[in-house]
N, C-alpha and C positions, 0 to 999 in steps of 0.2 A: 534374828540378830546375828546369825552366823556369817552373813555377808557384810557386816559392818566392822571396819577396822577399829579396835578399841583405842581409847585415847592414850593408854600407856604402852602402846605397841613399840617394839624395838626396831621397827622398820626405819631405814635411813631417810633423811630429808623430809619433804612434805608428804611423802606417801603415808606416813602414820596419821596425818591429820585429815585425810580424805574420807568422806562418808560415801559409802556405796550401798544404797538401799534398793532391794529388788522390787519393793512396792511401798506405797504410802502407809503411814501409821497415824493414828489419831493423836493429835497434840493436845487438844482441849476437848474433853468429852462433855456432851450436853445430856445430862441425865435428869429427866423430869424437870427441866427448866433450870437446873443447877449446873454451872460450869466448873469442871474439875480438871486439873492438869494431870496428864498421863506421865507418870514418872519414867516409864520406859522411853518415851519420846524425849524427855529432858536429858536422859543419859546419852541418847544418840546425838543431841546437840552438843553435849559436853565433849564428844569425841573428836571435834575438829578445832584446829587452831587457825584455820584459814579465815580471811574476811568473808562475811556472808552477804550475798545479794538475795534479799527476801522479796518474793513476788506473791502478793495475796490478791484474791479475787472475791468480790461480793456482788450479789444481785438477787433478783427474784428467783425462786425455785423454778426448775424445769425451763431454764433459759440457756442452757448449754455452757455453764461455767466450767464444769469438770472436763468437758471436751477440750476447751482451750488449754487448760492446765496440762492435760495429757499430751497435747501437741508440744507444749513447752518442754515436757519431759522426753519428747522424742518417742513416745509410745502411743499405741492405739488403745491400750487398756492400762489402768492404774487407778486413778480416781474414779469412783463409781459413777457410771452414766446410766440414767434411767430413761425409759420411753413412755412411762405412764404418768398420771397426774400425781403420783406419790413421790415425795422428796426422798432421795437416796442418801445424800451426804448429811451427817449429823455432827454438830460441833465444828471443830477446825481440824483438818487433816494435813499432814506434813509429808513432803517428799524431798529428800536431800540428795544431791548428786554433784559431781565436779562441774564447774561452770564451763559450758561449751566454747566460750569465747575469751574468758579471762583466766589465764593460768593461775594456779594457786589461790583460786577463789571457789567457794562453795555456793551453789545455787539452791535456795530453799523455796519450794513451792507450797503455798498455803491455800487449800481449797476449803471454802466455808459452806455451811448449810444454807440453803436458799431462804431468802426473806419472803415473808408472806405465806408460809406454808399453812394451809387451812387445818392440817392435822395438829399443828403446834398451837396456834391460837394465841400465844403470848408474844405481843410485839415488843415487850421490854427485852425479852430474850434476843430478838432480832437486833435490837439496838446494841446490846452488849457485844454480840459477835461482830457486828459492823465496826464498832469502836475498836475492838481488839485488833481487827485486821488492819485498820489504819495505823495503830500504834506499833505493830510488830513489823510492818513491811517497809521496804525501801522503794518499791514500786507498787502502787495500789491500783488494781484494775476494777473499775466500776462498770458492771455489766447490766445494761438496761435494754428494754425492748423497743424497737420501732423508731423512736425519736427521742430527742431531749425535751422533756416536758417539765412543767413547774413542780409536779409532785416529786419527780426524781431529784430535781435540784434542791427542793426543800428538805428531802430526806438526807441528802449528802451534807447540806449545811447544818442540819440539826445534829447529826452524828459527829460532824467535825467539831462543833462546839462542845458536845458531850465528851469527846476524846480529850479535848483541852482540859475540861474539868477533871476527867479521870486522871490525867497526868499530874494535875495540880494536887489532888487529894492524895495521890500516891507518893508525892514528893513535897511535903509541907515545908521543909527547910529551904526549898528553892524559891519560896515566895519572895518577891522583891529583888531577887538576884537576876533572873532572866525574864525579859519581857516577852510579849507575844511574838514579836518579830524573830527573836532568837529561837522561840519554840517552833516557829514555822520552819526553821532550818532542819529540825528533827523530822518534820513531816515528809511522807513519801512523795515521789512524783505521781501525778494522776494520769492514768490511761483510761479514758472513757470509751467503752465498747458498746456499739449500738447493734443489736442482733435483729435479724429479719427487717432490715431497714428498707422502707418502701417509698420514702420521699425522694424528690429530685433535688440534687445539690445545686440549686440555682437561685439566684437573687436578682430580680429585675432583668431577667433574661441572660444573666452572666453566670457561668459555671463557677462554683466555689469548691474548695477542698473540705474534707471532713474537719480539719483543724479550724478552718475559717468558720465553719458551721458552729463548732463549739464556742469559739470566741464571740460570734454574733449572739449566741444564746446567753452568754455571760455579760453582754454589753449593758451598761447602766443607762438609766433614763434620767434626764435632767429634770430638776424640780424638787420642791420641799414638801409636796403633798404627802399625807400619811400613806396613802396607797402606793405612791412611788417609793417611799422609804421601805415599805414592806417588800416591794418588788426588788429593790436594790440590795437589801441586807444579805440575803443568801448568796448573791453574786459577789458582793464584796468579800464575804467570808471565804468563799471558795477560791477566789483569785488571790487572796492574801495567804491562805494556808497551802495552796497548791500553785506556786509560781511557775512550775514546770508542768505543762499540760499537753496531752496528746489525745487525739480522737481517731478511732477506727470504726468503719461501718462494715457490716457483714450482711451479705445476702443470705437467704435461707439455704442451708447446705444441700438439701435434696427435697424431693417430694416428702410431705409429712408422713406418708405411709412407711417410708424407709427409716424413720428416726429410731425405730426399735433395733435396727441393725447398724446404727451409726458407727459403732466401734469396729465393725468388720468391713465396712465399705472401703474400697480402694479409692484413690484420688480420682481415677477416671470415671468412677461412679458418682462422684459429687459434682455440684455445680462448679464449673471452672472458675468463675469469678470468686466464689467462696474459697476455693483452694488457694487462689492467689492472695486473697485478703488475709487468710490465716498465715500464709508464709510471710507476708509483710509485717503482720503483728508479731510473730515469733522473732523475726529479724530485729525489729525495734527493741523488743524486750532484752534480747541477748546482747545487743550492741550498746544500748543506751541506759539500761538499768544501772543505778549506782549502788555502791556498797552501803549497807545499813549502818547508820551512825546515830549516836545519842547526842544529847545537848552538848555543845562545845565542840562538835565535830569529831567525837571519839568513835572510831570504827568498832563495830561489834565483831570482834574476832577472838575474844577470850583473854589473851595475855595482857591487854591493856585495861583490865578491870580496875586496877589500882587508880586509873585516871578518872573512872566514873564516879560521880558524886555518891558517897556512901548513904546519903539520906534516902536515896531512891529505894534502897534495900532495907535499911534499918527501920524505916517507917512501917514496914510490914513484917518485922521480925524475921528477916531472911538472913541466914548466916552466909558469909563470904568465905567458903572453904577451899575454893579452887580458882585458879586464874583462867579457867576455861568455861565460864558460865555467863557471859554477857547476855545473849539472847535468852538463855535459860532463865536467868534471874528476871529479865524484863517480862517474860511470859508469866512467871509466878507472881511478880509484883502486880501486874494489871488484873489477873484473875482474882487475887486476894482482895483488891479494892472493890471489884464487882461483887464478890461474895459478901462483903460488909454492907452492901447496899448503897455504895457511894454514887452509883450511876442512876439517875432518875428515869422515870418512864418517858417515852417519846410523846404520847398523846393520852388523853383521858380515855376511860374504858368505853364510853359510848361511841366516841369517834373511832377508836380502835376496832370495836365490834362492827361498826358500819363498814369500815375499810375492809375488814376480813370477809364479812358476808357478801358485800357487793363485789369484791374481787372474785370470790368463789362463784357468785351468780354469773358474772361475766364469763368466767372460764367454763361454767356448766353450759351456758347458752352457746358459747363458741364451740364446745365439744359436740353439742347436739347439731349445730349447723354443719360442722365438719362431717359428722356421721351421716346426716341426711344427704348432703351433697355427694359424699363418697358412694353411697348406695344408689342414688338416683341419676347421677350425672354420668353420661357416657360421652367421652371426648373422642373426636371433635364433634360439635353440634353443627347441623347444616346452616342454622341461622343464629344471629346474636339474640334475637327475641326468645328463642328456645332456652338459651342459657339464663337470660335475665328473668324469665318467668319462673324457672326453677329456683333461682337465687331469691327472688321476691317471696316465694312460698316458704322457703327455709328460713329466710330472714324474719318473717312474721312469727314463725314458730319459736325462733331463738329469742326474740324480744319478749314474747309471751312467757317463756321459761324464766327469763331474767326478771320480769315483773313479779312473778310468783315467788322468787327466791331473794329479791333485793330487800334492803333494810335501810331506811332513812337516807335515801339517795338524794342529798341536798343539791338543788339546782340541776338535778338529772346529770350529775357529773359522770357517773359510771355508765348510765344509759348512753350518753354521748360517746363515751369511750368504746362501748360495745358497738355502737353504730359506726364509729371510725374503723374498728377492727373488722366489722362485717364488710364495710366498703372496701377496705384493703384486701380482704379475701375475695370479694367479687372481682376486683381488679386483677388479683392473682389468677383466679379461675379464667378470666377473660384472656389473660396472657397465656395461660396453659392451653386454653382452647385454640388460640392462634398458633401456638407452638405445635400442638398435637396435629392441627390441620396441616401445617407446613410440613411436619415430619411425614404424615400420611401421604400427602401429595408428592413429596420428594421421593419417597420410596416407590410410589406408583409410577412416577415418571421414569425413574431409573429402571424399574422392571419392564415397562412397556417400550421405552425408547432405547434401552440398552442394546438389544440385538441390532438396531439400526446403526448405532454408534460403532459397533463391531464391524458391520458391513462397510461403513465409510472408511474405517481404519484399514480394512483389507483392500480398499480401492475398487470395490464393486461398482461404484457410481462414477469412477474416473474414466468415462468413455463417452462417445457421442450419444446424446440423448439421456445421459446419466442424471442431469439436473431434473428433468421431467419425472423420471422414475423416483428420484429422491423426494420431490414434492408430493407425488402421488402416495408414496409410502408414509410420509409424514402425516398427511390428511387421514389416512386409514388409522394410524396410531392415535391421533387426536380423538377420533371417534370412539376408539376403545377406551381412552382415558375418561371421556365424558360419561361413558356407561358405568363406570365404577361407582359404587355407593359410598356414602359417609366420607366424602372428601373434606367437608367443612368449608369455612368461610374463605380460606386461602386458595381454593381450587383454581380459580381463573388467574389470580395473581401468580401462583406458582407456575402454572402452565406458560403464561406469557413471559415470565422471567427465564424459564428454561429455554423457550424458543428464541428469546433474545440472546441468550448465551450461546446458542448454536447458529446464530445468523451468519457469523463469520464462516462456519463450515459450509452453509448453503451457498454463500457467495463464492467460496473457493471451488465448490463443485461446478457452479455456473461458469466461472472463468475457465476452468479446465475443459468443460464441455465446449465452450466457444473457441478455445485455443486449438482444439484438435482438428486441423485442416486436413484436406485430402492428402497432401504431401506428408504431413505428420502421421496420418493414418498409415500410409505406405511404409514410412520409416518404422513406425511401431510394429507393423506387420512383419517387415523384414527382420526387425530385431527379434521378434517372437519366433520367426522361422529359424534364424541363426541360433537362437537359444535352444529351440527344439532340436536342430541339427547337432548342436554341441552336446546336448543331453543324449541324443541317439548315438553319437560318436563315443561318448563315455560308456554308454551301455554296450556297444559293440566291442570296445576295448576291454571292458570287463569280461565279456563273453570269451574274447580271444585269450585273455589271460587265464581264464578258467580252462579253456580247451588245451592251452599250452601245458598247464599244470597236469591235466589228465593225460596228455600224450607223454609227458616226461615220466609220469608214474607208470604208465603202461610200458614205456621203453625200459624203465628200470626193472620192472617185473620180467620183461622179455629177456633182458640181458642176464638176469639171475637164473632164469630157466635155461637159457643157452649154456651158461657156465656149468650148471648142474648136468646138463645133457653131455657136454664135452667131457666132464669128469667121468661120466658113466661110459661114454664111448672110449675114452682113453683106457679105462679099466678093461673093457671088452677087447680092445686092440691088443693090449698086453697079453691077455689070456689066449688070443687067437694067433699071436705072432708066430709061435712055433709051427702051428698047423699050416699057416699060410706059407711059412718058409719051406716046409716040406712039400707042400703042394706046388710051390714055385719051382723047386728043384725037379719035381716029377714032370711038371709041365715043360720045363726047359729041355729035359731029356726027350720027352715026346715031341716037342717042337723041333728039336734037332733031327729027330728021326724023320719027322714029316718033311722037314726041309730037304733032308738027304733024298727021301723018296721023290720029292717034287723035282729035285735037281736031276735025278736020274730020268724021271719021266720027261722032263724038258729036253734033256740030252738026247733021249731016244727020238723025241719028236723032231728035234733039229736034224738028226741024222736021216730021219725019214724024209724030211723036207728036202734035204740036200740030194738025196737019191732021186726024189721026184723031179727036182730041177734038172738034174743031169739027164733024166729020161726025156724030159720035155725038150731039152736042147738037141738031143739026138734026133728027135722026131722032126724038128724044124729043119735040120740040115738035110734030111732025106727028101723033104719037100722041095 
């Protein structure tokens, strides 16, 4: 209760009247066949002043009612979902939250315990809960299996009449004031949901909508015969009390093995059609469901209680102490009337017992059939006869189990129902077999032909003679495909469809093959050479850049080494400068001396030469 804003909160505006429930609570408890109002739930209802949009769901147990209500709540978990044959929801559970589409409105979701629970055995209790759901809701979801049949229609008709009676005995002062037509205005809109629908929506070869299917099922027959009157009566009642009607069909959400994990399955793990159908259902409920009103068009929101006829509450000794108790009082009123025994039984005990035992026998037979098929069937089968033989054996066992457990199956009604369900399951297994075969073959084709597709993408076959190589490779892969075991009945169809899908690829390769002329080959070769030359030039350029970088680094290191050597040499030169200067002076003196000696020697030689010349001249003269 800590997450629920109390009705006396001091928060501003409409924030104080919002109900925020983290999880559902039991509104009406079913304890040993007695319906008792949960006072804690009534206090939660009293905490809101907003108009209420009340959506209730009723149907056979184990048919997915709670799953739909959780989806309306935007949650995967909330209302209890079971995966066994045991019913989980008991009584009527309530979950309140701000309406996702209507500001300042509160959405109230009511999940009811399943009808026909073999553990309960009291059909009168089913009728009481059914009637309460109709009276309390503004949108009534009638959840049935497979198709609209006469039994579901009779049940809805009977409970509708009983709801009318319950309203009358709860409000005796209103007799003669409001007729049936005005009472019908108080009735909710009807949303008929068909789960695991397996029929084709088709009449005389023309497709019809789910709504058209519902209206066709409610169509009256002309005539005054007693049997025709009995046929028309429930349809007249339903059409009168539910002028606004909507029908939704749902495929099975997933393979039945996964039902135990339905709360945790992601949308991509569910049947795509089922996900889309649930989304359409939720959208309709959110956008089209009306506010709950009482007779006279009074909206159930609390503050207008003074406008509600007081006889509704005084007839059951209910005090009116707060202006916030419309739906709360309505709940208490109806449950009190049921507790007094004002609601009669739906059927006599023998018929009720036969209904319960035969329904249980059908479920037991179906469970055995499902178990045997699950254990023995390995999909895909190579032939249809293999599947049909196994189905026939399991079907015979299921019918034998039904015959052992059935009770007073008049006109073999339930046996025919069993045969219809078994036929539907056979069709479902056939479809699963075809789907499994298709999936297996598709996976094989992708695994076997995938490398070939990659080669085509890489252009390996875009060359002269490429088409011949492509065809040759395709034939090799086809042979590998035929060798694979357990491909099922779709093997050849899947292969041919795959080959047809790749025919354009084969044609393209052929055209490319034919289009590559000698000139085009030369052009292609030249282009390839140019490309190779360009790549080689890029490689050489890269090598040159690398060598340049190496040379620059070497030059830098050399310059650094030279600089250090020069610094060392400069240092040595400065140290040797004086010694060199002294040696230079000494060498200068020695050089001058040598020069002087040399000058003298040359002078002497010159003089000697001069003397020799004079001597020679004298000799010549004498001659």
